[in-house]
BALOBA-1460 file (C-alpha; in Angstrom, 3 decimals):
// residues 52
<rec num="1" residu="x" x="-0.139" y="-0.034" z="-0.123"/>
<rec num="2" residu="x" x="1.433" y="3.573" z="-0.914"/>
<rec num="3" residu="x" x="0.969" y="4.808" z="2.864"/>
<rec num="4" residu="x" x="2.797" y="2.012" z="4.224"/>
<rec num="5" residu="x" x="5.682" y="2.410" z="1.322"/>
<rec num="6" residu="x" x="5.806" y="6.034" z="2.294"/>
<rec num="7" residu="x" x="6.418" y="5.172" z="5.941"/>
<rec num="8" residu="x" x="8.964" y="3.040" z="5.204"/>
<rec num="9" residu="x" x="10.715" y="5.988" z="2.932"/>
<rec num="10" residu="x" x="9.998" y="3.959" z="-0.315"/>
<rec num="11" residu="x" x="8.438" y="6.871" z="-1.675"/>
<rec num="12" residu="x" x="9.324" y="6.302" z="-5.424"/>
<rec num="13" residu="x" x="7.414" y="3.060" z="-5.399"/>
<rec num="14" residu="x" x="4.578" y="4.712" z="-3.619"/>
<rec num="15" residu="x" x="4.332" y="7.469" z="-6.025"/>
<rec num="16" residu="x" x="4.333" y="5.037" z="-9.090"/>
<rec num="17" residu="x" x="1.465" y="3.214" z="-7.259"/>
<rec num="18" residu="x" x="-0.768" y="6.197" z="-6.942"/>
<rec num="19" residu="x" x="0.123" y="7.431" z="-10.374"/>
<rec num="20" residu="x" x="-1.070" y="4.138" z="-11.842"/>
<rec num="21" residu="x" x="-4.076" y="3.504" z="-10.324"/>
<rec num="22" residu="x" x="-5.242" y="7.205" z="-9.642"/>
<rec num="23" residu="x" x="-3.698" y="9.317" z="-12.259"/>
<rec num="24" residu="x" x="-3.417" y="7.513" z="-15.344"/>
<rec num="25" residu="x" x="0.403" y="7.082" z="-15.144"/>
<rec num="26" residu="x" x="0.762" y="10.541" z="-14.416"/>
<rec num="27" residu="x" x="2.438" y="11.514" z="-10.910"/>
<rec num="28" residu="x" x="1.543" y="15.026" z="-11.184"/>
<rec num="29" residu="x" x="-2.097" y="14.399" z="-11.676"/>
<rec num="30" residu="x" x="-4.248" y="16.489" z="-9.260"/>
<rec num="31" residu="x" x="-5.705" y="13.383" z="-7.173"/>
<rec num="32" residu="x" x="-2.162" y="11.859" z="-7.035"/>
<rec num="33" residu="x" x="-0.773" y="15.129" z="-5.455"/>
<rec num="34" residu="x" x="-3.649" y="15.340" z="-3.075"/>
<rec num="35" residu="x" x="-3.597" y="11.683" z="-2.023"/>
<rec num="36" residu="x" x="0.339" y="12.141" z="-1.646"/>
<rec num="37" residu="x" x="-0.293" y="15.040" z="0.541"/>
<rec num="38" residu="x" x="-2.778" y="13.140" z="2.832"/>
<rec num="39" residu="x" x="-0.299" y="10.211" z="3.267"/>
<rec num="40" residu="x" x="2.436" y="12.405" z="4.413"/>
<rec num="41" residu="x" x="0.476" y="14.365" z="6.953"/>
<rec num="42" residu="x" x="-1.224" y="10.916" z="8.247"/>
<rec num="43" residu="x" x="2.008" y="9.729" z="8.752"/>
<rec num="44" residu="x" x="3.535" y="12.666" z="10.637"/>
<rec num="45" residu="x" x="0.388" y="12.849" z="12.696"/>
<rec num="46" residu="x" x="0.825" y="8.770" z="13.535"/>
<rec num="47" residu="x" x="4.419" y="9.531" z="14.362"/>
<rec num="48" residu="x" x="3.691" y="12.508" z="16.843"/>
<rec num="49" residu="x" x="1.068" y="10.272" z="18.808"/>
<rec num="50" residu="x" x="4.092" y="7.877" z="19.279"/>
<rec num="51" residu="x" x="6.192" y="10.566" z="21.186"/>
<rec num="52" residu="x" x="5.732" y="10.821" z="25.236"/>
């Protein structure tokens, strides 16, 4: 899943998957960009929850 890949630093793979399934192969498609931002924000929030 793209979110898992992003959280593991495998950004290129994640972007290719998003582009393939949500952007007709275009990594700059608006939906791909929106999902990318949402994934990054969610990962940052998850990381901040784990701090004590």
